[in-house]
N, C-alpha and C positions, 0 to 999 in steps of 0.2 A: 559414365553418367553425364547427362547434360543438365546444366543448371536451368531452372525454370525462368521464364521471362515474367515480367511484372503482370502481363495480361493473362498468363496461365495460373496465377495465384488465386484468381476469383475472390478478391477481397470485397468486403461489403462497402457500400457507399456510406458516408457519414449518416445519412438518413436511415439506411437499413441497420446500421450499428446501433443508433439510438433506440430503435424499435425492437432490437433483438433481446432475447432473454439474457440476463446477466447471472453470474454466480453470486450467491448471497454473502458478499464480502465488501466491507467498507475499509478503506485505508485512511488512516489519520496521520498526518505529518505534524509532529510536535516541535515547533520552532526550528525547522530545517532552513538553514541559511543559504545554501547554494541553489541558485536558480537552475543550474544544470542538473542537480540531483532531483529537483522538483519536476523538471521536464522529463527526466528518465522514468520517474514513477508514473507520470501521466502515460508515457508510451507503453510501459509494461502493463499498466491497468487497462489500456486499450487492447493490447495483445491477448489478454486473458479474460476479457469481459468482466472486469470488476464493476460492481454496482455503482460505487461512488467514491470520491476522494474528498477528504475534509482537510483543508489547509488551515493551520492554527498558529497563533502568535506571530512571530516574525517571518513565518513562511510567506513568500511572495505569491501573488496570484496573477493569472492571466488578465489582460493581455500583456505579454512581455516578450521582447525579442530573444532574451536569454533563455526563457522557458521554452519558447518555440524552437530554438536551436536544437534541443534534444528531444522535445515532444513531437516534433514534425507534424503538428496538426492534431495530435491526440488531445490537446487542451480544448479542442472544439468538439470532440466526440465523447469524452468521458465526463459524466456528470460530476460537478464539483461545487463545493461551497466553502465559505470562509467563516471561521470562528475565532474571535480574538482570544478566547480562553479554552485551552484544551480540556480542562476538567469539566467545563460546562458541555463541551461537545461529547465527551465520554458519558456524562450523565444522560444526555439526550439519547445517545445510542442505546444505553442500557434500558431506558424507558421504552424504546422502540423494539426491545426484545433481542438485542445483539449480545453475544458473549464477547467481552472486550479483552483482547490479548495484547499486552505490551511486549514488543520485541526488544528484550533487554536481558543482560547478564544480571541475574539476581539469585539470592538464596531461594531455594525451592522452585526455581524455574523448571519448566518442562522442556526437554530437548525437542526441537522441532520435528525431528525424524520419528519421535515416539508419540507425538500428538496426532490423534485421529479425529478430524472434524466429523461431526455427525450430520448425515443427510437431514434436511428439513430444518436445520438451525441456521441462524444468521450470525456472522462473525464480523468483528472489527479488529484490525491489526494496527497498532500504533508504532510508528518508527520515529526516532528522535534526532535531536541536534547532532551534528557531525562530531562534536567534541564531547559534549556532556550526555548524550543519549537521551532517553525518555526521562523527563524530570521525575523526581521521587514522588511529588504530589500526584502526578498522572499514574505512575506505577501503583500507588496506593489506591487509586480509583479503579484500576483494572481488575478483572476477574482472575487473571493469571498472567504469568510471564512465560514467553516462549524464548528459548535460547538456541541459537544455531551452533551445533557442536563444531569446534575448530581444533586443529592439532598443530598449528604453526606457532611462531613466536609472537604474533600479534594477537591482541585480545578482542579485536573487532574487525568488522568489514565496513566498506563504504555503505552509507545509508541506502543508496539506490540499489546496490547489489543485495544487501540483506533483505530489503523490501521485496525485490524481485524473487529471491529464493522463497520467501514466505508466501507470496502470491502464487507461485508455481505449486507449492505444497497444497494450498487450499484449492487451487484449480483442479489438481488431480483428484482430490477427494470429493469435490462438490459439483463438478461439471455434469 
């Protein structure tokens, strides 16, 4: 097998990407402190045509050399906004018709592999702080919690990795 060259990948231009149809998914970052994690979420959101990214609380915003380091320009293609308060952002999303899912280990959470997004519905996935996760106040404001089943000795994944897994799950169901 021969690897593809960058010219053979037929990637959209930033303008074409902005005009392209997106999956009905918003990603909310609740106080994510690492600019590299934020950049990674931008890049994954670009790869799978996420509708928008909402950066909340202490989450940094572009322009930022540290975000750009991992986003590689996706911060210029993915629609994003900032909200100082995650609960307010969640409330707005619910008013806009989104089903809001906190990506968190919680009592009565739904395993991600068992959750079936419905065609025609809009979803928002909230990922949280690297140490504390999604705040309890935000979990309380969500419609449900999604949990990524794990079998190792650690109880969590890196926030950019867990968000990427969730985006992929929704992408497969909603594209």
